Residue, then its C-alpha position, 0 to 999 in steps of 0.5 A: m185401356r185395360r193394359f193399364l188398369p190394375l195399375m190404376v188400382t195398385g195405384m187407388l189401393l196405396c193412396i188410400a192405404f196411405a191416407g192412414f198415415s199422418d206422418i211420415l219420417i227419416m229418423y236415421t241417415s249414414g253413409e250416402s243416403s239420398v232422395d228424390l222430394f216428389g218424384d221429379g229427378n230432384w234429387k237430394d241428399a237424407e237428412v233425419d227429420m226430413e218429412l217424405k211423400m207419397q211420391t218419394a223415391i230413396r236411394t243408398g249407396s255402399d255405406g249408405a243407410v236409411e230409416i223412416d218413421l211411418d207413422g209409428e211404424l219402422v223400416s229399414i233400407g241398407a246400402n246398395r238400395y232404392a226404394s219408393v216409400g209407396e214399396l214401403l208402405g206395402k211391407i208395413e201392410q204385410k206387416k200387419r197381418v200377422g200383428f200378433l207376432k208383437g207379443l213375441k217381444k216379451y222373449t226377445s227383451q230378455m236377451g241383451s238386456g244385461g247391460e256389462e255384466y251381460t256381455e262379461m258372461a256371453l264373451a265367455g261362452v258361459r250361459g244361465a248362472a254367473q260364473d265366479e272369476a276363475e272360470l273366466e280367466w281365460f277371458d282376455e278383451s284385447d284378444f277381440e281388438s282389431e285396428g281398434l275396435s273392441l268386440k266387447d264395447g261394440y257389442n254393448e254400444g250396439m245392445q244399447h241402440y237396440n234396445r231403445g229400438e235403434y235398429t238402423a244403428a244397431i245393424e250398422i255398429f252389429s255388420a260391422l262386428a260381424d264382418e269383423y269378427g264373424a257372424d257367429a261371434l259370441g256363441g252365436e249372439l252375434a247374429y242373433h241380434l243383427g238378425l233380429s233387427l233387421f228383421h224388426v225393420m223389415r229387410f227379412d231376406e239380410a234378416a235372414r241370413y244371419l238368423e242361420t247362423a244364430i240357429q245353429d246351435k238348438n242348445t242356446s237360450f235364444y233357438g226358438v226365438a231365433l228360429m220363428h224369426l227365421s220361418v217369419s222372415r222366410y214366410f214374408m218372402r213366399d218361402y214356405t217350406e222352409a217356414i213350414e220346416g220351422f214352424v213345425f219345430l217350434t210345436e214340438g217337444s218339450n221346450a215348445e210351448e212359449m213359440r206353439p200359438y204363434a208358430l200354429l198360427m202360421l203354419g195356418k196362414c203358410y198354408r192359406e198362402k200355398g192354396e191349401p184352405d182345408t190344411a190351414n183351416r186345420y191349424f186355426t182351429m187347433v189355435k181356437n181349441d187350444y187357446g181359446g180366449t186369448e189374443f190367438s184365438d181372436t186373430a184364429d177366428e178371424e182368418l176362418r172368418s175370411m176364410g169362409r170356416h167359421 
């Protein structure tokens, strides 16, 4: 009986957490993807708007992808994967523990929102102010076309999905472009948006691979945001040493101010997970002292209370 007790407790906790979710719907599917709705071995094709159950299992083939809305939270399953709704629910509960990161969206939304004009500049390798026609003469769209696939048009289409929050659709387009032209295309912006898309649907291991490409050039306008999401991905992957290195960098230098409160909070969380409460306490206290009266201070206070350090 004892050996079954941990499984029973885990099951009860998942059921309790699941009780808060009213709808679990498939929002997007492509390629080979199927569901075992009741966990009885009866597999059927996954379909948009299909309502899933706690016991549902999902699997995808080599070209498959499924995006699921769990009561407002998006999670995605890529190619050649198997997952249960309970497992996906666990990912959402994990992400909720860093809910303050939602504030980062005001920085990510600044990138790629300029549509056609923005992409013209990106393809020409331009940063900052728009350049005149003479400076863009070397760019020829045909240089980026192969077998009917245009980097410019594909990137624009992917960004339309990205800006609407249709991340799995964006992932498929960006991934195809990365395969065709390399993830570092557009000065790293392709890897940046592909990494963020994967991050938003909680595919953290895949996100990390592309965000590593996006941070190769420290002079890009998106470097700080990319490094933050890479470090958070590493936190979720329990690679605390690498995560800490990134967060520390984001607390230093003249350009770190916007990222600093997020980084300090995540440093506290990393050290708490590593079993170093004194160091965690130091970072949470720093946030309280430096950002009093903000949501950052409130989050730090909650962490300290839960540690018995308030």
